[in-house]
N, C-alpha and C positions, 0 to 999 in steps of 0.2 A: 647568582643568576635566578631570575624569577621566571618560571615556566608559564604560569597563568595568573592573572590578576582580575578576578571576577567582579571586583567593585567597579571596574571600568567597562564591563560588558553591557551592551545595549542591543535591543532588537530594533533594526531599522523600521522607521514609521510605516512603510508600505509592505513590509515583509509578509504579514499574515494575509494580505489580499483583501481583507474586509476590516471594518472597524472593530475595536475591542468589544463594543456592545454586541455586534453580530456574532463574534467568536464566543462570547460568554453565553449568549442566547442559544447558540447551537449546542454548546456543551451541556446546558441544562436540559434541552430537548432530548439530546442523545442519552443522558443519564436517567431520564424518566420515560417519556412517551415512546422512545425508540427501544430502550433496554427492557422495559416492562411489557412490551407487546408479546402476545403469545406467538409461538413458533410459526403458526400458519399464516400470520399477518404480513406476508412478504410485500404485498401491495402497499400497505401502510408505511413500511420502512422505506420502500422506494419513493413514495410520496414525500416523506420527511426529508430524505436526502435531496430530492429534486427541488423541494421548497427552498433549500439552502444552496442551490446552484450546481449540484452534481448532475452529470449527464449519465443517465441510467437507461440501458436498452430494455427491450421487451423480454419477459420471461426470466428476469434476474432474481435469484433467490439469495437473500442476505439474512443471515441469522441475527437474532437480537443481541447476541453477545459480541458482535463485531464492533470495532471502534474505528471511527473516521475522524481524524483531527480537523481537517478543513474540507468539507464536502465540495466546495467550489473548485477544488483542485483535482477532483476525481472524475474520470470518465470510464464507464464500464459498458462494454458491448452487449449484444443480445445473448440470452440463454447462458449466463454465467452463474456459478455457485460460489458464494463467499461464506465459508464455514464458521464453526464455533470458534470464538476467541481470536479471530483474525484482527490484525491491526493494520490499518492503512494510515501510516504516519505521513500525511500528505502536506508537509511544509512546501513541497514542490509538486508538480503535476504527476499524477499516476494515471496511466492509460492502460486499460485492460481490454483486450480484444474480445471477439465473439467465442462462445463455447469454451470458456476458460473455467477450470475448477480449482478452487483453493480448498484444501482439506482443513484441518484444525490447527490453530496457533501459528498460522502464517503471518509473518511480519514484513511488511513492505515499508522500507525506510527511505525517505527522500531527503533527509537532512542530517546535519552534524555540525561540528565546530572545527575551526581552523586552529589546530593545536600548535602551529608554528608562530602564532601571534599571542602575546600576553593578554590581549583583549578578548581572546577566545571567540572570535567572530563567528556568527551563525551563518550557515549556508544551506541552500536547497538545490538539488539536482533531480531532474525527472527520472521516473522509472517507467519502462514500457514492457508489458507482458503481451506478446502477440497472440493471435488466434490459436485456439485448440491446445493450450498448454495445461498441464496439471502440476500444481505445486502441492506435494503431499504434506504430511504432518510436520509441524515445527520447522518450517523452512524460513530462512532469513534472506532477504534481498536488499543489497546495499544501494545507496544513492548512485544515480547515473547509469544503472544497469538496464540493458535490454535483453529479454529472453525471447529467442526466435520461435516461430510458429511450430506448434506441435511438440514442443519439448516437455519432458517430464523431469521434475526435480525431486529426487528421492528424499525420504524423511530425514530430518535433522541436518540437512545440507545448508550451507551458507553460500549464496551466490554473490561473489565479490567483483565479478567482471562480466562482460557480455558473454552470452551463451548462444551459439547458432541454433537454427531450427532442426527439428527431427532428431533430437538427441535424448538419451537417458543419462542424467547427470547425478553424481553422488559426491558427498564429502564436503570438507571445509578446507580450502575453498572447493566449491562444486566444480567437477570436471566431467566432460562427456566420457562415458565408458562404451557406448555403442549407439547405433542408430535406433530410433524408435521403430521405424519401418525399414526393413532391409530393402535396398533397391536392386 
């Protein structure tokens, strides 16, 4: 039995959402103009992301070490913080609400491979982070996940399924341990 046959793997023509030239151009801009910009040049980084199709709200702070695979698949609301070494692996759409804080080394993943097929087909599923969430250090969010309004995800947690709003969640997989604000 053969589990995967990578010589038969192909990326569908429209999967990236833009031409191969646009993808390569973005990656060059990200590796230079974006990454080399001084910390205080948040406006410059917002400009570059918007230039490549990202929808970025007002007052968004994105660190120069953040990585965005396909900006045209990213929407960030107002007054958000995207910290050091964050990865927005935006094969699919990433929607981030208003007043959302990502600490350091947060990894938002929208894609993967179908391991049940020998051709190892690639897929993308959207991720939604609703308003006023805080993802602390080294958090992983899996494809297809929605995190509800006001939820905190504790350090080194892995979010593998939807999480309701107003929760504090820990672990791998992340589970709610209590309400953020007691009612």
